[in-house]
Wavefront OBJ file of the C-alpha trace (Angstrom):
o trace
v 11.892 -1.090 -0.668
v 15.520 -0.828 -0.100
v 16.145 2.442 -0.632
v 13.758 3.886 1.958
v 15.301 1.782 4.796
v 18.449 2.955 3.859
v 16.683 6.843 4.190
v 15.382 6.010 7.405
v 18.260 3.846 8.890
v 19.646 6.515 11.688
v 15.401 5.823 13.364
v 14.396 2.649 15.341
v 11.997 1.459 12.157
v 9.426 -1.151 12.486
v 7.737 -2.313 9.842
v 4.228 -4.418 9.138
v 4.859 -6.765 5.978
v 2.252 -9.086 4.138
v 5.238 -11.843 3.476
v 7.934 -13.214 5.633
v 10.425 -12.822 3.037
v 12.640 -9.798 3.808
v 15.522 -10.242 2.105
v 15.359 -6.905 0.338
v 15.082 -4.904 3.839
v 17.927 -7.170 5.115
v 20.056 -6.655 2.534
v 19.807 -2.901 3.665
v 20.566 -3.479 6.581
v 23.431 -5.355 6.236
v 24.957 -2.633 3.318
v 25.163 -0.315 6.327
v 26.817 -2.337 8.524
v 23.821 -2.745 11.022
v 22.737 -5.488 13.249
v 19.489 -6.697 12.163
v 17.672 -5.603 15.402
v 18.287 -2.144 13.603
v 14.767 -3.089 12.002
v 11.904 -5.090 13.178
v 9.967 -7.152 10.395
v 6.415 -8.416 11.878
v 3.491 -9.766 9.498
v 0.447 -8.942 9.157
v -2.750 -10.117 7.229
v -3.659 -7.551 4.654
v -6.663 -5.751 6.540
v -6.893 -2.933 8.284
v -8.440 -4.556 11.259
v -5.275 -6.905 11.652
v -3.034 -4.214 11.215
v -5.079 -2.312 13.198
v -4.754 -4.722 16.193
v -0.915 -5.681 15.676
v -0.117 -1.811 16.185
v -2.289 -1.603 19.348
v -0.241 -4.613 20.580
v 3.168 -3.325 19.967
v 2.603 0.297 21.402
v 1.935 -1.942 24.450
v 4.821 -4.048 24.371
v 7.189 -1.466 22.672
v 6.291 2.474 23.824
v 9.083 4.156 22.527
v 10.940 1.447 21.542
v 10.506 2.286 17.769
v 10.557 5.928 15.917
v 8.761 5.058 12.484
v 6.372 2.387 11.212
v 6.950 1.212 7.194
v 3.682 -0.352 6.048
v 3.012 -2.718 3.269
v 0.549 -0.344 1.901
v -1.536 2.469 2.586
v -4.310 1.127 3.539
v -2.773 -1.439 6.550
v -1.393 2.671 7.291
v -4.437 3.665 8.164
v -5.040 0.569 10.444
v -2.146 1.987 11.958
v -2.585 5.835 11.972
v -6.229 5.086 13.845
v -4.839 3.067 16.873
v -1.661 5.287 16.957
v -4.737 8.267 17.514
v -6.375 5.982 19.888
v -3.558 5.857 22.186
v -2.564 9.485 21.933
v 0.623 8.721 19.732
v 1.397 12.389 18.211
v 2.211 11.704 14.329
v 4.713 12.234 13.458
v 6.574 13.833 16.618
v 6.410 10.718 18.731
v 6.007 7.921 15.710
v 6.307 8.720 11.831
v 3.985 6.594 9.876
v 5.382 6.063 6.106
v 2.893 3.772 3.626
v 3.236 2.393 0.278
v 1.247 3.015 -3.159
v -0.134 6.755 -2.708
v -4.100 5.359 -2.945
v -5.857 8.381 -3.093
v -7.596 8.479 0.128
v -3.620 8.751 1.469
v -3.624 12.834 1.009
v -7.299 13.252 2.166
v -6.541 11.538 5.981
v -5.252 13.199 8.741
v -2.923 13.557 9.133
v -1.913 13.572 5.470
v -0.351 10.132 4.556
v 3.505 10.062 3.982
v 3.905 7.614 1.307
v 5.907 5.715 -1.833
v 4.144 6.222 -4.881
v 5.085 3.369 -7.577
v 5.651 4.937 -11.320
v 2.563 3.412 -12.442
v 1.840 4.498 -16.059
v 5.724 3.610 -16.559
v 5.310 0.414 -15.324
v 2.212 -0.504 -18.146
v 4.231 1.973 -20.742
v 7.135 -0.621 -20.027
v 5.512 -4.104 -19.794
v 3.421 -3.099 -22.751
v 6.498 -2.506 -25.024
v 8.095 -5.711 -24.206
v 5.494 -7.574 -24.889
v 4.883 -5.976 -28.259
v 8.631 -6.202 -28.784
v 8.548 -10.352 -27.973
v 5.288 -10.644 -30.161
v 7.247 -9.108 -32.984
v 9.750 -11.612 -32.670
v 10.172 -14.430 -35.558
v 10.456 -17.854 -34.033
v 13.087 -18.257 -35.974
v 15.300 -15.291 -34.133
v 15.654 -17.563 -30.980
v 14.704 -17.169 -27.246
v 13.369 -13.847 -26.113
v 16.367 -11.911 -23.962
v 15.238 -11.303 -20.702
v 15.604 -7.731 -18.969
v 16.420 -6.307 -16.125
v 14.406 -2.949 -15.682
v 14.280 -0.721 -12.367
v 11.972 1.814 -12.193
v 12.662 4.420 -8.983
v 9.302 4.874 -6.678
v 8.528 8.580 -5.508
v 8.589 9.501 -1.524
v 5.390 11.853 -0.925
v 5.762 13.451 2.182
v 2.892 14.885 3.549
v 2.000 15.051 7.824
v 3.010 11.550 8.897
v 6.755 12.228 8.719
l 1 2 3 4 5 6 7 8 9 10 11 12 13 14 15 16 17 18 19 20 21 22 23 24 25 26 27 28 29 30 31 32 33 34 35 36 37 38 39 40 41 42 43 44 45 46 47 48 49 50 51 52 53 54 55 56 57 58 59 60 61 62 63 64 65 66 67 68 69 70 71 72 73 74 75 76 77 78 79 80 81 82 83 84 85 86 87 88 89 90 91 92 93 94 95 96 97 98 99 100 101 102 103 104 105 106 107 108 109 110 111 112 113 114 115 116 117 118 119 120 121 122 123 124 125 126 127 128 129 130 131 132 133 134 135 136 137 138 139 140 141 142 143 144 145 146 147 148 149 150 151 152 153 154 155 156 157 158 159 160 161
């Protein structure tokens, strides 16, 4: 999430999240010396309808006050896309939309959704390798060593940006 914000930092971005934990986003903003006003973060239930209603509300309250909308997942982006198209927003000319997860339908929406693709195969393979390593460790060899592994997601640019 932090790297996407770094890519879009020059824009006025609104983000719809499922959680009020925004520490990673705030860290990216601080890293670039920007005020917390550079990114508006709103919380929404994990339903397409909730996101649709929230985007309708912010379009009426803040039309023209943001350039891009980043959503917690691609399902929520579907609700946002519908709300914007109904309000006559030209995507991406007026407002860009980016989702997360690259679910299958994202490629077939109109306009096709720009999204973040997680390295799911790599996540599963890495987790399996770590688990098997832990299972092979003898009890006499001590505690399991904790590891921090960072797997980079991929930005899939389509028609909404």
